[in-house]
C-alpha positions in Angstrom: -24.6 -0.3 -26.4 -27.3 1.0 -24.2 -28.3 4.6 -24.2 -26.8 5.1 -20.7 -23.5 3.6 -21.7 -23.4 5.6 -25.0 -23.9 8.9 -23.2 -21.2 7.9 -20.7 -18.8 7.1 -23.5 -19.6 10.4 -25.3 -18.9 12.3 -22.1 -15.4 10.8 -21.7 -16.0 9.6 -18.1 -13.2 7.6 -16.5 -12.7 6.4 -12.9 -12.0 9.6 -10.9 -10.5 7.7 -8.0 -7.1 7.5 -9.6 -7.0 4.5 -11.9 -8.8 6.2 -14.8 -10.5 3.1 -16.2 -13.1 4.1 -18.9 -16.5 4.1 -17.2 -18.5 3.0 -20.3 -16.3 -0.2 -20.4 -16.6 -0.9 -16.7 -20.4 -0.4 -16.6 -20.9 -2.6 -19.6 -20.3 -5.6 -17.4 -23.0 -7.3 -15.3 -22.8 -7.4 -11.5 -25.0 -8.1 -8.5 -23.7 -5.2 -6.4 -22.6 -1.7 -7.2 -20.4 -0.1 -4.5 -19.8 3.6 -4.2 -16.3 4.1 -2.8 -16.7 7.1 -0.6 -14.0 6.1 1.9 -11.5 8.8 0.8 -9.0 7.2 3.2 -5.9 9.0 1.9 -5.0 11.5 4.6 -5.9 15.2 4.0 -8.1 14.6 0.9 -11.5 16.3 1.2 -13.1 15.9 -2.3 -15.6 12.9 -2.1 -16.9 13.6 1.4 -17.9 17.2 0.3 -19.3 16.1 -3.1 -21.5 13.6 -1.2 -22.7 16.2 1.2 -23.2 19.0 -1.5 -24.7 16.9 -4.3 -26.4 13.9 -2.7 -29.3 13.7 -5.3 -26.9 13.7 -8.2 -24.9 10.9 -6.6 -27.9 8.8 -5.9 -29.2 9.3 -9.5 -25.7 8.3 -10.8 -25.8 5.1 -8.7 -29.3 4.3 -10.1 -28.0 4.8 -13.7 -25.0 2.6 -13.0 -27.2 -0.1 -11.5 -29.5 0.0 -14.6 -26.5 -0.4 -16.9 -24.9 -3.3 -14.9 -28.1 -5.0 -13.7 -27.0 -4.7 -10.1 -29.7 -5.5 -7.6 -28.1 -3.6 -4.7 -26.3 -0.3 -4.4 -24.0 0.3 -1.4 -22.6 3.8 -0.5 -19.5 3.0 1.6 -18.3 5.9 3.6 -16.9 6.7 7.1 -19.0 7.7 10.2 -17.0 10.9 10.4 -18.6 12.1 7.2 -21.7 13.1 9.2 -23.1 15.8 6.9 -22.9 13.4 3.9 -24.7 10.7 5.9 -27.4 13.1 7.1 -28.3 14.3 3.6 -28.0 10.9 1.9 -30.0 8.7 4.3 -33.5 10.4 3.6 -32.9 10.0 -0.1 -32.0 6.3 -0.3 -34.4 4.2 -2.3 -35.1 0.6 -1.2 -32.4 -0.9 -3.4 -29.6 1.2 -1.9 -28.0 1.4 1.5 -25.2 3.1 3.4 -22.4 1.0 4.8 -20.2 2.7 7.5 -16.5 1.9 7.2 -14.0 2.0 10.0 -11.8 5.0 10.0 -8.8 3.0 8.9 -6.3 3.0 6.0 -6.6 1.6 3.3 -10.4 1.4 3.6 -10.6 2.9 0.1 -8.6 0.1 -1.6 -11.5 -1.4 -3.6 -10.6 -5.0 -2.5 -10.7 -3.9 1.1 -13.9 -1.9 0.6 -15.6 -4.9 -1.0 -14.6 -7.1 2.0 -15.8 -4.5 4.5 -19.1 -3.7 2.8 -20.1 -7.2 1.6 -17.9 -9.8 3.3 -16.8 -11.0 -0.2 -13.1 -11.4 -0.8 -11.6 -10.8 -4.3 -9.1 -13.6 -5.1 -5.5 -12.6 -5.9 -5.0 -11.6 -9.5 -8.8 -11.3 -10.0 -11.2 -8.4 -10.4 -14.2 -7.3 -8.3 -16.4 -8.7 -11.1 -15.2 -12.1 -10.2 -17.2 -11.8 -6.9 -20.1 -10.1 -8.6 -19.2 -6.5 -7.6 -18.4 -3.3 -9.4 -16.9 -0.4 -7.5 -17.1 3.3 -8.6 -15.9 6.6 -7.2 -18.2 9.4 -6.0 -17.1 12.0 -8.6 -17.4 9.4 -11.3 -21.0 8.7 -10.6 -21.9 12.4 -10.3 -20.3 12.7 -13.8 -22.6 9.9 -14.9 -25.6 11.8 -13.8 -24.4 14.9 -15.8 -23.8 12.8 -18.9 -27.1 10.9 -18.8 -29.4 13.8 -18.0 -27.7 16.7 -19.7 -25.1 15.1 -22.0 -22.5 17.1 -20.2 -19.0 15.9 -20.8 -16.1 15.8 -18.3 -14.4 19.2 -18.5 -13.6 20.0 -14.9 -12.0 18.2 -12.0 -12.6 18.7 -8.2 -9.4 18.4 -6.1 -8.1 19.3 -2.7 -5.2 21.8 -2.4 -3.9 21.6 1.2 -0.9 21.1 3.5 1.5 24.0 4.1 -0.7 26.6 2.2 -2.3 29.8 3.3 -5.9 28.6 2.8 -6.6 24.9 2.3 -9.4 24.5 -0.2 -11.2 22.1 -2.4 -11.7 23.5 -5.9 -13.1 22.7 -9.3 -10.7 23.5 -12.1 -10.8 23.0 -15.9 -8.9 20.0 -17.0 -5.5 21.0 -18.3 -5.1 23.8 -15.7 -1.5 23.8 -14.5 -0.6 22.6 -11.0 0.8 26.0 -10.3 -2.4 27.8 -11.1 -4.5 25.3 -9.0 -2.1 25.8 -6.1 -2.5 29.5 -6.3 -6.2 29.1 -5.4 -5.1 28.2 -1.9 -2.9 31.3 -1.6 0.2 29.3 -2.3 2.8 27.9 0.1 2.7 29.4 3.6 6.4 28.9 4.1 9.6 28.5 2.2 11.4 25.2 1.5 8.4 23.1 0.4 7.6 20.3 -2.1 4.3 19.3 -3.6 2.8 15.8 -3.6 0.1 15.0 -6.2 -2.5 12.6 -4.8 -2.4 11.4 -1.3 0.7 11.3 1.1 0.6 7.5 0.9 0.1 6.6 -2.7 0.8 10.0 -4.4 3.8 11.2 -6.3 6.2 14.0 -5.9 5.7 16.8 -8.4 8.8 17.8 -10.4 7.1 20.2 -12.8 4.4 22.6 -11.5 3.3 23.2 -15.2 2.0 19.7 -15.2 -1.7 19.8 -16.1 -4.6 18.6 -13.9 -6.3 15.6 -15.4 -9.5 13.6 -14.8 -7.8 11.6 -12.1 -5.9 14.4 -10.1 -7.2 14.1 -6.6 -5.1 16.5 -4.6 -2.0 18.8 -4.4 -0.4 18.7 -1.0 2.3 21.1 0.0 4.8 19.7 2.6 8.1 20.8 4.1 11.2 19.5 2.3 12.2 17.6 5.5 8.8 15.9 5.9 9.0 12.1 6.0 6.6 11.8 3.0 8.9 14.0 0.8 12.0 12.2 2.0 10.5 8.8 1.2 9.6 9.9 -2.3 13.1 11.2 -2.9 14.9 8.0 -2.0 16.1 6.5 -5.2 15.8 2.8 -6.2 19.5 2.1 -5.6 19.2 3.3 -2.0 16.0 1.2 -1.6 17.7 -1.9 -2.8 20.9 -1.3 -0.7 18.9 -0.8 2.5 16.8 -3.9 1.8 19.8 -6.1 1.2 21.7 -5.0 4.3 19.2 -4.2 7.0 16.2 -6.5 6.7 15.6 -8.4 9.9 12.9 -10.6 8.5 10.6 -9.5 11.4 7.6 -10.1 9.1 5.8 -7.0 10.1 5.4 -5.9 6.5 3.6 -9.2 5.7 1.6 -9.2 8.9 0.3 -5.7 8.2 -0.2 -6.0 4.4 -3.9 -5.5 3.8 -3.9 -7.9 0.8 -2.2 -10.6 2.8 -4.6 -10.1 5.7 -7.6 -10.9 3.5 -6.1 -14.1 2.2 -3.7 -13.2 -0.7 -0.4 -14.9 -0.8 1.6 -11.7 -1.1 4.4 -11.9 1.5 6.6 -8.8 1.3 9.2 -10.1 3.7 9.8 -13.2 1.6 10.1 -11.1 -1.6 12.7 -8.9 0.2 14.5 -12.1 1.3 14.5 -13.5 -2.2 15.9 -10.2 -3.5 18.8 -10.3 -1.0 19.7 -13.8 -2.2 19.6 -13.3 -6.0 15.9 -14.1 -6.3 16.1 -17.5 -4.5 12.5 -18.2 -3.7 9.4 -19.9 -5.2 8.2 -18.4 -8.5 4.8 -18.0 -6.9 6.2 -15.8 -4.2 7.9 -13.5 -6.6 4.9 -13.4 -8.9 2.7 -12.4 -6.0 4.3 -9.0 -6.2 1.9 -8.4 -9.1 -0.9 -8.3 -6.6 0.5 -5.5 -4.5 -1.9 -2.5 -4.4 1.0 -0.1 -3.6 -0.8 1.2 -0.5 2.6 1.9 1.1 1.8 0.5 4.6 4.9 -1.7 4.4 7.2 1.2 4.0 5.4 4.1 5.8 4.0 2.1 8.7 5.2 -1.4 9.2 9.0 -1.5 8.6 11.1 -0.6 11.7 14.4 -0.3 9.6 13.2 2.0 6.8 12.9 -0.6 4.0 10.4 -0.2 1.2 9.0 -3.6 0.1 6.5 -1.6 -2.0 9.2 0.0 -4.1 10.7 -3.4 -4.6 7.3 -4.8 -5.7 6.9 -1.9 -8.1 10.2 -2.7 -9.7 9.4 -6.4 -9.9 6.0 -5.7 -11.4 7.5 -3.7 -14.2 9.9 -6.5 -15.1 7.3 -9.1 -14.9 4.8 -7.2 -17.1 7.5 -6.7 -19.7 7.9 -10.4 -19.8 4.1 -10.9 -20.0 3.9 -12.8 -16.7 0.7 -13.3 -14.7 0.0 -14.4 -11.2 -2.3 -17.2 -10.4 -2.8 -18.2 -6.8 -5.4 -19.4 -4.3 -7.4 -17.3 -1.9 -6.2 -18.4 1.6 -8.3 -18.1 4.8 -8.9 -14.6 6.2 -6.4 -13.7 8.9 -8.3 -13.8 12.2 -6.6 -10.5 13.1 -7.5 -8.8 9.8 -9.9 -6.1 11.0 -7.6 -5.2 13.9 -4.4 -4.8 11.9 -5.7 -2.2 9.5 -4.1 1.2 10.3 -6.1 3.8 12.3 -6.2 7.0 10.2 -5.4 9.4 13.0 -2.3 7.4 14.0 -1.1 7.3 10.4 -1.5 11.0 10.1 0.7 11.5 13.1 3.3 9.0 11.9 3.6 10.9 8.6 4.1 14.2 10.5 1.1 15.9 8.8 -1.1 16.3 11.9 -1.0 20.1 11.7 -2.3 19.9 8.2 -5.3 17.7 9.0 -7.7 20.6 8.8 -10.9 21.4 6.7 -10.4 22.3 3.1 -13.8 23.9 2.3 -15.2 23.5 -1.2 -15.0 26.7 -3.3 -17.8 26.4 -5.9 -16.3 29.1 -8.2 -14.2 27.3 -10.8 -10.8 28.5 -11.8 -10.5 30.5 -15.0 -7.0 29.9 -16.4 -5.9 31.8 -19.5 -4.6 28.6 -21.0 -5.0 24.8 -20.5 -2.8 22.0 -21.8 -5.0 19.0 -22.1 -3.4 15.5 -22.2 -4.8 13.1 -24.8 -4.2 10.2 -22.4 -5.8 10.6 -19.0 -7.0 7.0 -18.7 -6.2 3.4 -18.9 -6.0 2.4 -22.5 -5.0 4.0 -25.8 -4.4 7.8 -26.1 -7.1 9.7 -27.8 -6.6 11.0 -31.3 -6.7 14.8 -31.7 -9.8 16.0 -33.6 -8.6 19.7 -33.8 -5.8 21.6 -35.4 -3.7 24.6 -34.4 -5.8 27.7 -35.0 -9.2 26.1 -34.5 -11.7 27.9 -32.3 -13.3 25.6 -29.7 -15.9 25.9 -27.0 -16.0 24.3 -23.6 -17.4 20.7 -23.9 -16.5 20.3 -27.6 -14.8 17.0 -28.3 -11.1 17.5 -29.1 -9.9 13.8 -28.8 -11.5 10.6 -29.9 -11.0 7.0 -29.0 -9.0 5.1 -31.7 -11.0 2.6 -33.7 -11.1 -0.7 -32.0 -9.2 0.4 -28.9 -10.2 1.0 -25.3 -10.0 4.6 -24.3 -11.9 7.8 -23.4 -13.0 10.9 -25.2 -11.3 14.2 -24.4 -13.1 17.6 -24.4 -12.2 21.2 -24.4 -12.4 22.6 -20.9 -12.5 26.3 -21.8 -13.6 28.4 -24.8 -10.7 29.6 -26.9 -8.3 29.0 -29.7 -6.1 25.9 -30.2 -2.5 27.1 -30.0 -0.7 23.7 -30.2 -1.5 20.1 -31.0 1.0 17.2 -30.4 0.6 13.5 -30.0 0.3 14.0 -26.3 -1.4 17.4 -25.7 -3.9 19.9 -27.0 -3.2 23.4 -25.8 -6.1 26.0 -25.8 -5.8 29.7 -25.0 -8.7 31.9 -24.2 -9.7 34.2 -27.0 
């Protein structure tokens, strides 16, 4: 393993964009092009655009290290024209082997398959990886973490996230990993009205929070406070029985879910309307059609934008994916021609924001550089794709911020975990290490 990859592994870096794939594993592959995904296309999120503007040198150095590790000949920073400050500070710093690509302000420009197509013209076949077309995609915060690891051997102990929506002061903050959602939310002054719910992640692909003591992890991108009657909250609260009942009784087979599905537009088979039809008739349909559910990116366009009768093909796909993965099934299909309307059928961000009823919350969330100082953190031993880390500490141990407290199991894929504050270990389980300040 190269020195760069070893330092990344030691620092416990994972994909900060949400998936949490261990970065030392991803960058061990060889690719022609490395793309920085700076689209941040989920409405209301403000993390990556501010990190690019505030730490451009660190980002570019992180891109260079990643290119060295992968052998990439070109680095592309893909971001939107509206991130003017980031573009202004990045452009003068770009070396010859890097360039900026301006993405349209559409959703889901940040889906890595769509980002690759927009930035390079290459299309990832269904069921395949970006590497199959010679590309690796990495998140802004991930690459800044790479710089910290390579240059200062600094591990991942904090996470930047946006706290916004119906709060007193929308902000983007850096908090120690393991900080509770409740404490992170308090940094915005808390909810500005009664009768609210909290969504973790974006309003399209995020999840409704049921426990505010849930800890922030390496992949937590946002906490969004919304009124209980907002369409996003109501959508999340619809149970699977209701989703299936609505699908079986109201689908008109209008095909809008398929015609607006981003994966289908770039040539994947995935036809949500046919999957819904098959479900309505006891799974009568070609095996290939049903298996194509495995290629769904769960972007939620079909349920939040396309369907005129409130069906959720995405939720049906999620249920099918779970069943198919339990059975060890895989999808294999051809890449079909690009839809000639592809670039015109992606969803304009501002129109999506209005459709979701969150226009009044589409405001700046300025970065507060001062990190939170929680009295206690509960750090998950699994914050990544792969095996949970094995605890290296015991109850009563004194630890310092940055000290390893979880190690990758021998022979497994995973990521190291580090203490995010100085203090004493007060509890160790198979799932968490809890640290309280001394």
